[in-house]
N, C-alpha and C positions, 0 to 999 in steps of 0.2 A: 550567822543566825544566832549563835550563842549570845552575843552581846544584847540582843533584843529580848532574851529570855531571862537574864539574871541582872542583878544590880552591878554597877561597875566595881563596887567594892568586892564582890564575890566572883569576879570574872577569872582571876588567876586560879582560884580553887576549882571553879567549874571547868576550866581548861584542863587542869590536871586530872580531874576525874574522867573527863571525856577521853583523854589520852590513855589513861589506865584501862578504861573500858575497851578501847580499840586494841590495845596490846594484849589484854587478857583474852579477847575474842580470837586473836590469832594464835596465841600460845595454847589455849585449851580447846577452842572451837574446831580447829582443823584436825587434830588427833581424834576428837570425839566424832566428828563427821566421818572420818575413815573407819572407825569402829562401827558406827551405825550403818554405813554402806556395806561393810563386811557381814554384818548380822542380818540385816533385813533387805538389802538390795538397793540399787540406785534409785528406782522410781519411788519406793516407800520412803526412803530417806528424803527425797525431794518433797513429798507430801508433808513429812514431819517438819521440814524447814519452812514450808509455806504457812504452816499454822501460826508461826510467830508474827505474821503480818495481819492476822485477823483482828486482834484488839486495836492496834493503832489505826487501822482503816475504819473500824467502827467508831473510834473516838473522833476521827477527822470528819466522818460523815455526820456524827452528832453535832459537832461544832458548826458545820456548814449549814445545818438545818435550823440552827437557832436564829430567832429574829433579832434584828439590830436594836 
């Protein structure tokens, strides 16, 4: 999917940024999730996690509603 989003000249840089993002998510995200669960509980932490999908879903819906 990434090659369809960036120019071929920028593909290596885009791949590197994607890899860094996934790595940082694992290094920072997991301990943060543990702290969040300890502070507010499992169900509320799940609600907090679910909010990160609100904006991308709205954007996809907006894109799908656009006329061709």
